N, C-alpha and C positions, 0 to 999 in steps of 0.2 A: 350848336348839330348834332346828337351822337350820333358816329361816325355807326352803318353798318360793318357787326358782321361780320371774321372771312370762310361765312357759311358758300355751304353749293349754293346753294340759294341765291349768295347775294352775287359766281361770281356769273350767272349761265343766267339772270335772270332782265328785261328788258328795260332801259333809263324807267327814274322815277321821271314823275311825272311834276311840273316847277309848282312846289305850295311852302313860299319864302313866308317866314317869320310874319307874320301883323302886328305892326304898329299906328297905332294912333287911340280913333273912339268912334264905337260901329253897332249895329238894334242889328236880332235878326228874330225872326220867330221859333230858335229853337238854335242849344247850342247843345254839343257835345264836343267834352272831353274826351280822346284819346279816340286814336287812327286805329284802329287796327281789324279786324270781323265783325264787329259788333258797333262799332261807331260807323263804319262803314256803309257798313249795310244799312243799317237808319237812318242812313243821310241820302241816303240815295234817294230812299221809300219817301226820307219825307219830303228833300224834293226835288222827287216825280209828283206830289199831288198838292205842291206847286207851296207850298213853306219855303220861306225861309230860312236857310244854315248852314252855320259858322263850328267848324268842326279846326281844334285844335289840339298839336303832339308837341309836347317834348322831343320826337327824333321824330318821322317820316314818317309815310302811313309804310304802318307793318314792320316799323324796327322792330316794336319786342316779336314776343312769343305769333304775331302772324302770320310773321316769315323767316320761320323761325324754326318753328317745330317741325314735325314727319312728311306734313304733305299727302296725311290720309284721310278723309270724306268717310267717318264712320257715323250711322244711327246709332241713339237709346243712349242708353246713360246704366254705370251700372252694373242697374237694379233693372230685373226681371221685369219684363209687361202689365205678368200680376201679379206682380207684387207696387208698381207704377199706378195699374188703376188703381187696389187697393190702400194708396198710400193718396190720389192726387185725384183719379176717374179717367174713365178714357179718351177725356178731349188731351187729355193733354198726353197720355199712350200715343192716341192716334202724332199728337205734334213731337214731339220724339223720336217716332218709329219713323216721318216725314223730316224727317229733320236732310240727308243729302242728301232726296229730293228740290229741298232747295236751291241750297250749293248747287245743286248743276243746274235748276234752273235764271237761275240770277247767270251766271256763263253760260248755258245757251240764249237767253234775250237777249242776254249783253252784245252776240262775242268774244270775253272779253277774254285772253291769249296767254291758258295756263297749262298745260299739255291735260286736260282733267282727262280723263279716263274711269268709266264704272266699269269696273275691271276683279270690284268684290272688295270683302275684307275676311282673311281667313282669318279662326278663333284655332287659338293652338293648346294643343295642352305637354305640357312633355309630363304628366303624374299624370298613370290612366286612373286617381282617385278623381277625377276632376272629368270624367266624360261624364257622371250621370251629370253631372253640371248643365254641360254645355250643352246635354242631348236635349234634360227642360227647357234648359233657353232657346235649343234654337227651334223646335217642338212649338213655345210657343209664339213666336212670331210671325212661322209657321203659318195659325192660328188664324194669324192678325192681314195674312198676305204677302206675309218678304223671303220670294224667292230664293232658298234656302237648299241647301244639302249635310250632310255629312259626310265625314272622308275619318277612314280607322286608320291605320298605320300606313299600312302600306300605299294610299289613296294622298295622305299626307309625303310620303318622303316623292312621292309621283307629285306630287306640284309645287311643294317649295322647293325640291330639291336640295332639301337637307337633311339632318339625319338628328332625331334620337325622339321627332315628333309621336305622341300613344296617340290621339286622333282631333278629333278639330272639324270644324264645322264655315261653313260658306252663307256671310250671306253678299245675297247683288248688287243687294238698293246701296251698296258702298263703290266708294274709287281710290284715286289720287289725284292727283295735281300738283304743279306750284305755287306753292306758296307766297310763297313773297309777288311771283306775277301776277296772283290774282287776286293780292293784296293794292298792288297798285293799277290792278284792275279796275278793280273798283272804288281806287277814287276819280279813274279818267272817268268815269261815264258817270259818280259824284258830280265833278266839277262840272260836266256835259253837258247837266241835270237842272245844271245854278248855282250847286249848296259848292260852298269857300272854305277849300282845306289848308291847312296854314301850320307848315310839324319847325321846329324850333322853338315855341310859341310853349311854353311847359307853364299850366294852370297855377300859379302859387297863393291863391287868395275865392272860394267861392264863396258872399253872398247875397243873401234875402237884401231885395230895396224896392219895399214896401209887398205888389206879386209880382215880381219878374227879379230876374236873377240878375247878378253882375260880377262874372270873371275875370283878375286881374293877371297878367302872365309876369312875368320875371325880365321882359324890359317896358314895366309897365303899362304898358296896355288896356286896354280890357274890353268888353264886353258884354253887352246888357239884352237877355231874351227870356223869352214871357216860360220857355221849357225848358231843361238842363240834364240832361244827360250825361250819366258816368262811365266812362268805359271800359277802363283803367285796366284790368284783371292780373298779368300776374307782374307788371310795375307799378299795384297800386301803390299810392304814400298817405303823406298823414293832411289832402284836400279835406277831407271831410272827414269828422270825427267816430274815430269806432275803425272805418275801417277798413283800412290795412288790416289789424287785429281779423278781420275775420276772414281771412284765406294765407297759405301755408303758399310761402312764392320758393318750389320746388325747380329744382333745376334739371332740366331735361338736354344730357350730353349724347352728339351724336359723332355718328361718323362715315365715312362715302369714303370704301375704296376707289383705288386706279381701275378704266373705263376695265368690267370682260372682258375676256377672249369669247371669238365665236364659240365655238364647245359647249364652256359656262356658262350662260347665257342662253344658252338654247335648255341648259340642264332646272337651271337657279328660277325661282318665282316663272315660268314660262308661259305666264296668261297674267304675270305682274300684277298679282293683287298686295293690297297692303296686309302686313299678318303681323297679327302683337298675338301673346302668350301669354297667358290664365294665372302665367304664378303670381303675386302679392306683387312682386318687385322685379317682373319681371319687360323684356327690351318687342322695342318691337322693330320691326324692318319690311325696302322690296328695292323693287329696281330704281335707281332714281335719275339725273342728269347727267348723261350718254355714255347711259348702259353700267350704271357703279353699285355696290354692290353697296345698299343705306344700313349698318342701322345703331339704332336709339332706344336710352334707358337713362335710368334716376341716377343723374350726378350727385357726388358733395354739396353742400352746401354755398362752398367758401367757389370761387370765381377760379376754374384750369388753368391755369398755366402754360400747358404745356401737352403732347399728347402722350408722356408717362400719366397723368392722372386719369381714362380713359382707358386705363384697364380690364375694366371692371366689361367694357363697354364692349375692347379687344376679345376678352375670350371670352362672353357669348358669338359676339361671329365667328373667331374659329371651331371653338365649338359646333353650332347649327351647321358647316360648310370651313369644313374643316379646304377643304380643295380651296379657295384664295388665301391661304397664310400664307403666300408668298408676293402676292400680292401688294403696294404699298398704298399706304394714303392717303390720299391724292388733300382727302375738305375732312377737319374738325372744329364743332362748334361746340356751343352749350346755348341755351337761352331758356327763358321762367315759365311756365306754367303755375295755376290759383289753381290750389287748392284745399277742399273744403271739405271739412269734422264730419260731415254728414252724405258726404261722397254726391253733392244735388250741385249742381249751379244754382245763382243767388238773386232774388229780385228783387231790387228795396225800392219803396217809397216814398224813405222818411218825410216828402211833403206834391200832397199833389202834385206838382205841375215842376218834380224835382226824379228819374229814373233812373234806376244804378243795377245793374249786368256784372254779378263778373264770377267768374267759378266752376270756368268745365273741366277741372281734372282730365284735362287730357283727347279729350272731346269735341278741343273748342273748333274746330274748322269745319266742318255741320252747322252745327248748334246753334255757335257765336250769328255763321251768319242766319240764320231760321229765329235767332232770341234776337236779332238787331233789326230784321224786316219786318216783327210782329209790332219791335218797340213802335217805332215810324209809324206803321200802319196802329195801331192801336194812339196814339197820338194829332194823325190827322183828322180819325174818327173813335171817339170815344166809346162809342158802343161795341166797338171789333174785341174782343173782347181777350188778356194780356193770356198768355200760353198755358205759363206758369201762376206756382201762386207769392206772390210777397208777399214778405217774411223778416223782420225787425231788423235791421241792424245787430250781432252777438257776439260781440267780439271777442278774440280767446283765451282763455286767463292767458297768465304773467308768460302771452303771446313775441314779447321781447329776447322767451328763450328759446322760440319754434326752433333754434342753427341745432341745440342740444336732446329737447327733447324729442325733436324727428331723424334723425338721428338714430335716438336710439330703439326707435316707433321702423326706422328699416334693416336696425337691424335684426331684431323682436322678427318681419315680417320673413328677411332673409332663410332664420334659422328656423319657422315653419316651414315653411320654403322644402327647406331641406329637407325635415325632417316627414315631408308626404312623397309617403310610396309612387 
């Protein structure tokens, strides 16, 4: 089984539940491939509804992006709610606006110990040219009942303890948590509800057998099920034709400082919000376990080999917070998030009994929790509508070259960010 990366989350998480590799031949109502937030929340909802569920993953629950992200629980998507209304209708906008509610409700209902804190999300801007955009965005969500507030530069300095921010807004629906503990907690409650979860069980073949699906693992174990869910996100491989080429597995690099001294802890992010900035290639940060300041952002497409590979993240950390420049970096790690061309999560149903969900574009804690729960509810009761439009699988042209053209796009976006005032 792949080893967990040496992240701050792996170092501070509660022990993982036992999810041994599967062996032999098995039958279930629903097969779930992927034990991240989507797969685990779907499995939980299905098991609670009385379905027999088997979850298979190449690693352990939360091994991928679900256990490596920044732990920011943010509602909404890249697009503003008025645009979402025009694209998909008000029901979809309402669903994505309540995605954080779904995640926090799951945590409360099942008493999942994952350090949840509904302390809000600040979308910060270092560009004065972005301020009218975020004011409109905030107003649109406020019109829909969201608890929001606009911050000027002085308020940003007070709320973040950092420097260089022209303004921002806070969405108090959002918050933070320990993502690996959340994933492991979801696995525990799904197991308690009757789901079976097996790590170290990479699915290498998925085939139709009459009206059922048959999955075969790398060790030859076989699972037959009436319904199947593929929920592999940034770690999607060639299991289903063309699916891997619908997303770009972008690397997110993160660092965490040594614990902040008491005086800095009182001034840096005193309200403990999650923060991300509005640049096309921006950064996100928060206070993490042990009162460490965490910073993340886009990394290279290659696997990092050491702290020097995190130089852009460190530059941003010390630029926003020069007062922590002398603090050691205790942790650095990376993981893959699934980015889509349209910046939207994708929901596919190539067969009526095969559901595929992926592509959260950095909003996966809330969105994957909400979408997985909705998929589970729909499979139990088909009259319950799916909250996102079902689209066809559309592979990107020359996807194998994505490290080249995506890197070029990143350089282009960084140039545009630099040129804006």
